[in-house]
C-alpha positions as CSV (number, residue, x, y, z in Angstrom):
1,M,-22.5,104.2,-19.0
2,W,-25.3,103.1,-21.3
3,E,-23.1,101.2,-23.8
4,F,-24.0,97.7,-22.6
5,E,-27.7,98.5,-22.2
6,D,-27.8,100.0,-25.7
7,R,-26.2,96.9,-27.1
8,A,-28.8,94.6,-25.5
9,T,-31.6,96.9,-26.6
10,S,-30.4,96.8,-30.2
11,Q,-30.6,93.1,-30.1
12,G,-34.3,93.3,-29.2
13,Y,-34.2,93.1,-25.4
14,S,-36.5,95.5,-23.6
15,S,-36.0,94.7,-19.8
16,V,-32.3,94.8,-19.2
17,A,-31.4,94.3,-15.5
18,G,-28.0,95.2,-14.0
19,I,-26.9,93.0,-11.1
20,D,-24.3,93.5,-8.4
21,E,-23.5,92.5,-4.9
22,A,-22.2,93.9,-1.6
23,G,-20.5,91.9,1.1
24,R,-18.4,89.2,-0.4
25,G,-15.3,90.1,1.6
26,P,-16.5,90.7,5.2
27,L,-16.0,88.3,8.1
28,A,-19.6,88.8,9.2
29,G,-23.1,89.4,7.9
30,P,-24.9,88.6,4.7
31,V,-24.0,89.0,1.1
32,V,-26.6,91.2,-0.5
33,A,-27.4,91.4,-4.3
34,A,-29.6,93.8,-6.2
35,A,-31.1,93.7,-9.7
36,V,-32.2,97.0,-11.3
37,I,-34.0,97.9,-14.4
38,L,-33.7,101.6,-15.3
39,P,-35.8,103.7,-17.7
40,R,-33.7,104.5,-20.8
41,D,-34.2,108.2,-20.4
42,L,-33.1,108.3,-16.8
43,R,-30.5,110.9,-15.9
44,I,-29.2,110.9,-12.4
45,E,-25.8,112.5,-12.0
46,G,-23.3,110.7,-9.9
47,I,-24.3,107.1,-10.4
48,N,-21.1,105.0,-10.2
49,D,-19.5,102.1,-8.4
50,S,-20.9,102.4,-4.9
51,K,-17.5,101.9,-3.3
52,K,-16.3,105.2,-4.9
53,L,-19.1,107.2,-3.5
54,A,-19.3,109.1,-0.2
55,P,-21.9,107.6,2.2
56,A,-24.2,110.7,2.0
57,L,-24.2,110.7,-1.8
58,R,-24.7,107.0,-1.9
59,E,-27.8,107.3,0.4
60,S,-29.2,110.1,-1.8
61,L,-28.7,108.1,-5.0
62,Y,-30.3,105.1,-3.3
63,E,-33.5,107.0,-2.7
64,R,-33.6,108.3,-6.3
65,I,-32.9,105.0,-7.9
66,C,-35.6,103.3,-5.8
67,A,-38.1,106.1,-6.8
68,E,-37.2,106.2,-10.5
69,A,-36.2,102.6,-11.5
70,I,-38.7,100.6,-13.5
71,S,-38.1,97.8,-11.0
72,F,-35.5,96.6,-8.5
73,G,-35.1,93.4,-6.5
74,I,-33.0,92.4,-3.6
75,G,-31.6,89.0,-2.7
76,I,-29.8,88.0,0.5
77,S,-27.7,85.0,1.5
78,D,-27.0,85.1,5.2
79,S,-23.8,84.0,6.9
80,N,-25.2,80.4,7.3
81,A,-25.6,80.2,3.6
82,V,-22.1,81.5,3.0
83,D,-20.7,78.9,5.4
84,R,-22.8,76.1,3.8
85,L,-22.4,76.9,0.1
86,N,-19.1,79.0,-0.1
87,I,-19.1,82.7,-0.8
88,L,-19.3,82.4,-4.6
89,Q,-22.3,80.1,-4.6
90,A,-24.0,82.2,-1.9
91,T,-23.4,85.3,-4.0
92,L,-24.9,83.8,-7.1
93,R,-27.9,82.6,-5.1
94,A,-28.5,86.1,-3.8
95,M,-28.2,87.4,-7.4
96,E,-30.7,84.9,-8.6
97,Q,-33.1,85.8,-5.8
98,A,-32.7,89.5,-6.7
99,V,-33.7,88.8,-10.3
100,G,-36.7,86.7,-9.0
101,N,-37.8,89.6,-6.8
102,L,-38.1,92.1,-9.7
103,S,-41.7,93.2,-10.1
104,I,-41.2,93.3,-13.9
105,A,-39.4,90.3,-15.4
106,A,-36.0,90.9,-16.9
107,D,-35.2,89.5,-20.3
108,Y,-31.5,90.2,-20.3
109,L,-28.9,90.4,-17.4
110,L,-25.8,92.5,-17.1
111,I,-23.7,91.0,-14.2
112,D,-20.8,92.6,-12.4
113,G,-17.8,90.2,-12.4
114,I,-16.9,87.0,-14.2
115,S,-19.5,84.5,-12.9
116,S,-22.8,83.8,-14.6
117,T,-25.9,82.8,-12.8
118,S,-27.8,79.5,-13.4
119,L,-30.9,81.5,-14.6
120,L,-32.2,80.6,-18.0
121,L,-31.9,84.1,-19.3
122,P,-29.5,85.7,-21.7
123,Q,-26.7,87.3,-19.6
124,R,-23.4,89.0,-19.9
125,T,-20.7,89.3,-17.2
126,I,-18.6,92.4,-17.2
127,K,-15.4,92.9,-15.2
128,K,-15.6,96.1,-13.2
129,G,-19.1,96.5,-14.5
130,D,-20.1,98.8,-11.7
131,S,-17.9,101.4,-13.4
132,L,-19.0,100.6,-17.0
133,S,-22.7,100.0,-16.9
134,I,-25.3,102.4,-15.3
135,S,-27.6,99.5,-14.5
136,I,-24.9,97.6,-12.6
137,A,-23.7,100.8,-10.9
138,A,-27.3,101.4,-9.7
139,A,-27.5,97.8,-8.5
140,S,-24.2,98.2,-6.6
141,I,-25.7,101.3,-4.8
142,I,-28.9,99.5,-3.8
143,A,-27.0,96.4,-2.6
144,K,-24.4,98.4,-0.6
145,V,-26.9,100.7,1.1
146,T,-29.2,97.7,1.9
147,R,-26.4,95.8,3.5
148,D,-25.0,98.7,5.4
149,R,-28.4,99.3,7.0
150,M,-28.6,95.7,7.9
151,M,-25.2,95.8,9.6
152,I,-26.2,98.9,11.6
153,G,-29.1,96.9,12.8
154,Y,-26.9,94.0,13.7
155,D,-24.7,96.4,15.7
156,Q,-27.7,96.8,18.1
157,L,-28.3,93.1,18.3
158,Y,-24.6,92.2,18.9
159,P,-22.9,95.1,20.6
160,G,-19.2,95.2,21.1
161,Y,-18.1,94.2,17.6
162,G,-18.5,97.6,16.0
163,F,-20.6,96.4,13.0
164,A,-22.1,99.8,12.4
165,G,-18.6,101.2,11.7
166,H,-16.7,98.5,9.8
167,K,-19.8,96.7,8.4
168,G,-18.3,93.3,9.1
169,Y,-15.0,93.8,7.3
170,G,-11.7,92.7,8.9
171,S,-10.6,95.9,10.5
172,A,-8.1,95.9,13.4
173,S,-10.9,96.7,15.9
174,H,-13.1,94.0,14.5
175,M,-10.3,91.4,14.8
176,E,-9.7,92.5,18.4
177,A,-13.4,92.1,19.2
178,I,-13.6,88.6,17.7
179,A,-10.6,87.6,19.8
180,A,-12.1,89.0,22.9
181,L,-15.7,88.0,22.5
182,G,-15.6,85.1,20.2
183,P,-17.7,84.9,17.0
184,S,-21.2,86.2,17.0
185,P,-24.1,84.3,15.3
186,I,-23.7,86.4,12.2
187,H,-20.0,85.7,11.7
188,R,-18.8,83.5,8.9
189,M,-17.3,80.6,10.7
190,T,-15.4,79.2,7.7
191,F,-13.6,82.5,7.0
192,R,-10.0,83.1,8.0
193,G,-10.0,85.6,10.9
194,V,-13.0,83.9,12.4
195,R,-12.4,80.1,12.3
196,E,-9.2,80.5,14.3
197,H,-11.4,81.6,17.2
198,L,-13.5,78.5,17.3
199,S,-12.8,76.5,20.4
200,P,-10.3,73.7,19.9
201,V,-11.1,70.0,20.6
202,D,-9.1,68.5,23.4
203,D,-7.6,64.9,23.4
204,S,-10.8,63.4,24.8
205,G,-12.8,64.9,21.9
206,A,-14.7,67.3,24.2
207,V,-15.3,70.8,23.0
208,N,-14.2,73.5,25.4
209,D,-15.9,76.9,25.8
210,I,-17.7,77.0,22.5
211,P,-18.4,80.6,21.5
212,S,-22.1,81.5,21.4
213,G,-21.8,82.2,17.7
214,T,-20.5,78.7,17.0
215,A,-23.3,77.1,19.0
216,A,-25.8,79.1,17.0
217,K,-24.3,78.0,13.8
218,C,-24.4,74.3,14.9
219,R,-28.0,74.6,15.9
220,S,-28.8,76.0,12.5
221,G,-27.5,72.8,10.9
222,V,-24.2,74.1,9.5
223,D,-21.3,71.6,9.6
224,L,-18.2,73.0,11.4
225,F,-14.9,71.3,11.8
226,D,-11.7,72.3,13.5
227,Q,-8.3,72.2,11.9
228,A,-7.8,68.6,12.8
229,G,-11.0,67.7,11.0
230,K,-13.1,66.9,14.1
231,D,-16.7,67.9,14.2
232,V,-17.0,71.0,16.4
233,C,-20.8,70.7,16.6
234,K,-20.8,67.1,18.0
235,D,-21.1,68.1,21.6
236,V,-23.0,71.4,21.3
């Protein structure tokens, strides 16, 4: 798991940060990214792609990584940013924030996936990097646990959707809740599975029964349009 870190070190880099995200696929909540710089002699058994770990082990590894990392940073793009920028750009922005929040500056980046950031730093993208690089795997754990804890908090703010269980992903119970309650303020209004539940515009152009989540999005400045291309926010 140290192969990519060792290659960067052999090229003269001393602060290699692994970067990963959690939350690209859900219908609600933020996308969270983490950047982690690990000491070269670190040995923590079990670090791997966070999605492959049991929740209890993931939590335990999170605490150890936070305690033993040289530095870690977190970046967050909320659902408004996802709707405004698109999920890829919101993810990259969160990654860039995470790097900027490192207490020790990185001089080389290892990024999970295929998309580079706009940061003026040497960087390498790695497909399935969370299974190949220990730094990326550590970042995936930090990002996943951070986001899961946020969604548990949102479950208290917006009861009825079951955020503590499905974490915003499109489970059957979540889809049923959206249909029954309408979107919440943290739903991604541009995502399929949510946008279908925005209130339609009638022939007069009036918006009927706009869900509270849609109204919140409109007040935040996000542009929302129905399938006919009419501005949903016009009469909010």
